[in-house]
VOFI-209229 format. One record per residue (C-alpha): residue number from 1; x, y, z; residue in three letters. Coordinates in nm, 2 decimals. Example, Ala and Ser with C-alpha at 12.3 -4.5 7.8 and 13.67 -1.06 7.14 Angstrom:
<lumkes>
+-----+--------+--------+--------+------+
| seq |   east |  north |     up | type |
+-----+--------+--------+--------+------+
|   1 |   1.23 |  -0.45 |   0.78 |  ALA |
|   2 |   1.37 |  -0.11 |   0.71 |  SER |
+-----+--------+--------+--------+------+
</lumkes>
This chain:
<lumkes>
+-----+--------+--------+--------+------+
| seq |   east |  north |     up | type |
+-----+--------+--------+--------+------+
|   1 |  11.83 |  10.19 |  14.97 |  MET |
|   2 |  12.11 |  10.39 |  15.11 |  SER |
|   3 |  12.13 |  10.78 |  15.11 |  ASN |
|   4 |  12.38 |  10.77 |  14.83 |  SER |
|   5 |  12.14 |  10.55 |  14.62 |  ASP |
|   6 |  11.87 |  10.82 |  14.67 |  GLN |
|   7 |  12.09 |  11.10 |  14.55 |  GLY |
|   8 |  12.12 |  11.26 |  14.89 |  THR |
|   9 |  12.43 |  11.30 |  15.10 |  MET |
|  10 |  12.46 |  11.26 |  15.47 |  GLU |
|  11 |  12.52 |  11.60 |  15.63 |  PHE |
|  12 |  12.83 |  11.60 |  15.86 |  PRO |
|  13 |  12.77 |  11.63 |  16.24 |  THR |
|  14 |  13.11 |  11.78 |  16.32 |  GLU |
|  15 |  13.29 |  12.08 |  16.18 |  PHE |
|  16 |  13.63 |  12.23 |  16.26 |  SER |
|  17 |  13.83 |  12.55 |  16.25 |  ALA |
|  18 |  14.18 |  12.65 |  16.35 |  HIS |
|  19 |  14.39 |  12.96 |  16.41 |  SER |
|  20 |  14.62 |  13.09 |  16.14 |  LEU |
|  21 |  14.92 |  12.92 |  16.30 |  THR |
|  22 |  14.72 |  12.60 |  16.37 |  GLY |
|  23 |  14.81 |  12.62 |  16.74 |  SER |
|  24 |  14.44 |  12.64 |  16.84 |  ILE |
|  25 |  14.19 |  12.40 |  16.69 |  ARG |
|  26 |  13.82 |  12.35 |  16.77 |  VAL |
|  27 |  13.58 |  12.08 |  16.66 |  ARG |
|  28 |  13.21 |  12.19 |  16.69 |  THR |
|  29 |  12.85 |  12.10 |  16.61 |  THR |
|  30 |  12.68 |  12.27 |  16.32 |  GLU |
|  31 |  12.57 |  12.55 |  16.56 |  THR |
|  32 |  12.92 |  12.61 |  16.69 |  GLY |
|  33 |  12.89 |  12.43 |  17.02 |  LEU |
|  34 |  13.25 |  12.31 |  17.10 |  PRO |
|  35 |  13.30 |  11.94 |  17.11 |  MET |
|  36 |  13.68 |  11.94 |  17.14 |  ALA |
|  37 |  13.94 |  12.22 |  17.18 |  VAL |
|  38 |  14.31 |  12.17 |  17.12 |  SER |
|  39 |  14.55 |  12.43 |  17.24 |  VAL |
|  40 |  14.93 |  12.40 |  17.20 |  GLU |
|  41 |  15.12 |  12.47 |  17.53 |  PRO |
|  42 |  15.27 |  12.79 |  17.41 |  GLY |
|  43 |  14.93 |  12.94 |  17.37 |  GLN |
|  44 |  14.85 |  12.89 |  17.74 |  LEU |
|  45 |  15.09 |  13.18 |  17.82 |  ARG |
|  46 |  14.85 |  13.42 |  17.65 |  ARG |
|  47 |  14.61 |  13.65 |  17.83 |  ASP |
|  48 |  14.32 |  13.42 |  17.93 |  PRO |
|  49 |  14.06 |  13.66 |  17.80 |  ALA |
|  50 |  14.24 |  13.68 |  17.46 |  ALA |
|  51 |  14.27 |  13.30 |  17.44 |  LEU |
|  52 |  13.90 |  13.25 |  17.53 |  ALA |
|  53 |  13.81 |  13.51 |  17.27 |  GLY |
|  54 |  14.01 |  13.33 |  17.00 |  GLU |
|  55 |  13.84 |  13.00 |  17.09 |  ILE |
|  56 |  13.50 |  13.16 |  17.07 |  LEU |
|  57 |  13.59 |  13.32 |  16.74 |  ARG |
|  58 |  13.69 |  12.98 |  16.60 |  LEU |
|  59 |  13.37 |  12.82 |  16.72 |  CYS |
|  60 |  13.18 |  13.10 |  16.54 |  GLY |
|  61 |  13.39 |  13.05 |  16.23 |  GLN |
|  62 |  13.32 |  12.67 |  16.24 |  SER |
|  63 |  12.94 |  12.74 |  16.27 |  ALA |
|  64 |  12.95 |  12.99 |  15.98 |  ALA |
|  65 |  13.12 |  12.74 |  15.76 |  ARG |
|  66 |  12.87 |  12.47 |  15.87 |  ALA |
|  67 |  12.59 |  12.71 |  15.77 |  GLY |
|  68 |  12.75 |  12.76 |  15.44 |  LEU |
|  69 |  12.76 |  12.38 |  15.39 |  GLU |
|  70 |  12.39 |  12.36 |  15.49 |  ARG |
|  71 |  12.30 |  12.63 |  15.24 |  ARG |
|  72 |  12.48 |  12.43 |  14.96 |  LYS |
|  73 |  12.30 |  12.11 |  15.07 |  GLN |
|  74 |  11.96 |  12.28 |  15.07 |  LEU |
|  75 |  12.02 |  12.45 |  14.73 |  LYS |
|  76 |  12.11 |  12.12 |  14.58 |  GLU |
|  77 |  11.78 |  11.98 |  14.73 |  ALA |
|  78 |  11.59 |  12.25 |  14.54 |  GLY |
|  79 |  11.54 |  12.53 |  14.79 |  PHE |
|  80 |  11.49 |  12.87 |  14.62 |  THR |
|  81 |  11.71 |  13.17 |  14.69 |  ALA |
|  82 |  11.42 |  13.33 |  14.88 |  GLU |
|  83 |  11.39 |  13.02 |  15.10 |  MET |
|  84 |  11.76 |  13.01 |  15.17 |  LEU |
|  85 |  11.75 |  13.38 |  15.26 |  ARG |
|  86 |  11.46 |  13.33 |  15.50 |  LEU |
|  87 |  11.65 |  13.04 |  15.66 |  ALA |
|  88 |  11.92 |  13.29 |  15.75 |  GLY |
|  89 |  12.20 |  13.07 |  15.63 |  LEU |
|  90 |  12.52 |  13.27 |  15.53 |  PRO |
|  91 |  12.65 |  13.32 |  15.18 |  THR |
|  92 |  13.01 |  13.26 |  15.07 |  GLU |
|  93 |  13.07 |  13.63 |  15.06 |  GLU |
|  94 |  12.93 |  13.68 |  15.42 |  GLU |
|  95 |  13.14 |  13.40 |  15.56 |  VAL |
|  96 |  13.46 |  13.53 |  15.38 |  ALA |
|  97 |  13.39 |  13.89 |  15.50 |  ARG |
|  98 |  13.34 |  13.78 |  15.86 |  ARG |
|  99 |  13.66 |  13.57 |  15.86 |  GLU |
| 100 |  13.87 |  13.86 |  15.72 |  ILE |
| 101 |  13.73 |  14.10 |  15.99 |  VAL |
| 102 |  13.77 |  13.84 |  16.27 |  ALA |
| 103 |  14.13 |  13.76 |  16.17 |  GLU |
| 104 |  14.21 |  14.13 |  16.17 |  ARG |
| 105 |  14.04 |  14.18 |  16.51 |  ASP |
| 106 |  14.20 |  13.87 |  16.67 |  TYR |
| 107 |  14.57 |  13.90 |  16.60 |  ASP |
| 108 |  14.72 |  13.56 |  16.64 |  THR |
| 109 |  15.08 |  13.66 |  16.61 |  GLU |
| 110 |  15.31 |  13.56 |  16.90 |  PRO |
| 111 |  15.32 |  13.82 |  17.18 |  GLU |
| 112 |  15.70 |  13.78 |  17.19 |  SER |
| 113 |  15.96 |  13.62 |  16.97 |  TRP |
| 114 |  16.17 |  13.54 |  17.28 |  LEU |
| 115 |  16.17 |  13.18 |  17.39 |  ARG |
| 116 |  16.19 |  13.07 |  17.75 |  SER |
| 117 |  16.51 |  12.89 |  17.84 |  VAL |
+-----+--------+--------+--------+------+
</lumkes>
């Protein structure tokens, strides 16, 4: 009998997030450990610390969204609200709030509108 026959769904092993412009993408584990990072060449001209901060922010975003998916899965499996709270899994509101604050703190606009020729 397959998982779909039993009424349970297979939980994904990979999650992803990307910058507002899509020029930086990460693929992570459920805990946010990066498995793949894609950076468009133009982003490599950024300050290295800022670029690293953006990559770490995206890994955290991916992990938070994975936690949200895990919460939904456990809720469907019958876990109570108290059990989910004790598990420390984020709520939709917490994830949305973190993403808004992080996007404000990590400005992803181009540093210059000038193009190199």
